[in-house]
N, C-alpha and C positions, 0 to 999 in steps of 0.2 A: 572518473566519468567513463560511460561505454559510449559510444554513440554510433551513429550508420549515417550515410549520405549518397543520395543521387537526385540530383537537379536542385532548384531551390524553391521548391515547394514547403508548405505550411510545417511549422515544427508542431512534432510531437512529442511530450515530456512525458516520462516515464518514472513515476515514483515506486520505490520499490516496498518491501513491507520487514519485518522482525521475522528469524535473526538472519535478515537475506544481505543482499547490496545488490549493483545493478547487475553483476551475472545471471541474476535471476529472469532477466528479460532477453537474453540472449537470441532465445528465436523470434522474439517480437522485432527485436531491432532488424533483424535479418529482412523478415516481412515487409516490414512498415517501408524500411530502404528500397526495396526492390519495386515498394509500388508507388515511390519518388518522394517519399518525405523526409525532412531531415528529422532526425529520431535524436535525441538526448535522453541517456538514462544514468541520473547523477547517482553517486553515493550519498544518501542524507547524510544529513548534520551528524559525526560520532562515527559513522559507518565509513570501511573502505578508505578512500585517499581524501575523503572530506575533514574537513576541521574538525575537532572535539574540543571544545569549549568545557570548561572545569567548572561544574555544578548542575544540581536538579534543576533550577530553575533556568537554563540555557537551553531546557528539551522541553520546554512548555509548545500546547501548539500554536500560540500565537507567535513564536518564533520561527517555527518550522513554516508556516503557513507565509510568512514575511520572506523565509529562505526561497518559496517558489517562486516568489512574487518578484523577487530579483534576478532571479534566473533567466525568467523569459525576458527582461530587459536588455539583461547581461548579453546572452546570447543576440542581440540587436534585431529582436522581433516586438512587434507591440501587442500580439497575441499569441495563443498556440492552443493545441488539443491538448486535454489535461488527463493522464492515465495511470489510476493508483490501484493498489494491491494493498491488501491490509491496513498496516499503518498508512505506507503511501496514499492508501483509499483515505483514509479519515483526514489526512493534511490536504487533498485533493477536496474534500468536500467542504471543510473551512477555505480553502484558497477560494473554491470561485463565491462561496457565500461574502468571501468579505472584500474580494477586488472581482468581479463578474466582468467586468470589461477587457480582461487580461484574457480570460477563455472563451473559446468557441462552443468547445463541447466536451463534455466532460465522460469519461466511461471508467467504467469501477468494478474491480474483480473481488469477491471474497472482503469484500469490508462494508461493513451496515454504515449507516450513516450513524452520526454520534450519540445525537436525541434517539434513535432506536435502540443503540447500544445501554443507553444509561436506563432507556425503559426497560429491556426485557434483566437487564443485570440484577436491579434492585424488583424486580416483581415477577420473572422466570427461573425459578428453582434450576430447572435443569440448565440455561445459560449460567448463572453462577457457578453450577458445579464443573463446568465448561470451561470456566474461567476464574479454575483456582490458581493457576500459576499466577497470574493478574494479581492477587490478592499475596501472592507468596512474594511478587516482585516488589512488594511496600514497604518491605521488610531492609534496613539498610546492612550494606556489604554481605550480609549472608549468601543470600541468592549466587553473586559474585564468586563467592568464596566457594560454593559448593560446587559451581561448575566448572571451576581451575581445577578443585580437586580431580574429578573424575575425568580430569584430561578432554574436556570441551566435549566428552563423549555424549552429553545433551542435546547438544546442537544436531549431531548425526542422528540420532531419535528423532526429534522434532521432526524431520526430513523423511530417513526410512518408516516411522510408524505410520504415520498421517498419511501419505500418500497412497492411491491408487495404482500406483503405475511406477513400483519399484526400480524396472530399470533405466527410469529417468533419473533415478540418483545411484549414480556407478560410485564408488569409492572416491575416484579420482573427481565428480563433483561435489559429493559430501565434504571433501578435503577444503575444495576451495572457502566453503563457508563457515568451514574450524577455523582455516587460516584468517578468514577477513575479522572472524568474533575476536580472536586469540593477540590482536593487534593493541600494545598499549594504550591503555584507557579504552577503548572501543566497548567491551563489554558493559562497564556500566555506564557509558553512555545510552547504549541500544536499551537498559533497563530503563535510566532516567523517563525515558518516553512513559513507561507504565505509572510511574512512580509521580507524575503529574495528571494522571486522570482522572484520578476523585477531588481537584480542585473546585470551588465553586464556581468560580468565574465561567469555567467547562461544563459542570453539571447545569450553571441554569441560563446559558448561555442562549439570544432571541436569533430566531435563525431566518435570516433574509429573503430567500427563495428564490432567486434570480431565476427568471424565465429563456432556459438554455436547454437545449437537447441531451440527454443522459443515457448514457446506455449502462444497465447494470451484470454483471457476465457472473455466475453464483455456482462453483461444483457443488452437489449437492449430497456428498459424503465428506462434509467438513465438520472434524472432529472439533474445533474449537468456537466455531459459532453458527448455532442455530441456522435453518430455513426461516422461523420464525422472524429474525430480522427485518425479512424484508415484507412484512406487514405495516401498513400503513405509511407507506415509503412516501405518497402523496403529500401526505399531514405535513411534512418536515419539508418539502419542495415543493407547495401545490401550484406554481407558477411554472415549473417546470415538463418537459415534456419525456415524461421518464419509460423506458422498456427495457424489460428482464430479460434475459435468456439464461434458463437453468441448464446445465451440463449436469445427468444425473452419474454419471461414470466418474467425475473428478473431485477432487480432494481439495480441500483449502490452498493447495500451490497448485491452483487450478492452471496458471497460463503455462508451468514446466509440465502438469499431465497431459494436456490435450492442448499443443501449441497450436495443432494446425486450426482447429475449430475456434480458437481463441482469437486467431492472426484472421480466419474469417469472416469471426463476427463484428470485431471489431473495426475492419477496413471496410465491410459493406455499413456499418453504421458512421464512419468519418465521411465516404464516398457518396452520401446521400445527397448531395448536394454540393457544389463547390464553396470552397473554404477562402480565404481572402490570406 
């Protein structure tokens, strides 16, 4: 778990995506802490220094959203600003829907609402093609075997091939992500997230739409998630006050490609009115 602190201001909780860990928030931790927030970037279940329970069922969205609820309380707060990217965004959407009283505001970075993703996955051939790896991850043991066999070069490739700012992903940075994925049991835990996406309870989930401010930051040059996933966002959270900020030159790794812009947009949104 990585964290930064300046004063006793509100908690900002940062949830990373695949195949990352808390290190992907390094620039945001510094920027938010300097602005006076208590910032915590945990390693999600199965990643980094977090526990890795055995079994696919341990990585269902219901379990992951409960982890976030417990983190808020364990840190001694009654509520927080929740920020999520990629899988962290999916968990964040679910967490605020499940327990809205724990979350003051929501910031989403290149992570579609799960309802929008299900819609596009089954109706949009372009998104289905972009999501080929998610289908591959449904197979038992073979994805892990192949990734280990090529010495985790797949992990390096995911970052270096998709980013629009290759200088942001030096060999040293890529090695950090490889080290994270190569810990015993980590790779299977990370892939188990995907092995639960086609469960009927998730596909048919009814979203309650809490009335909270939501900021979506989206790198438009995302090779994995098309911008059409932003269409109809209000239909999933009709009671929410949703703002979308697009960054044309950023990739899926938006907070690492353009950290200054992401930090500025996040802080403007969080500081729009006083938070308790």
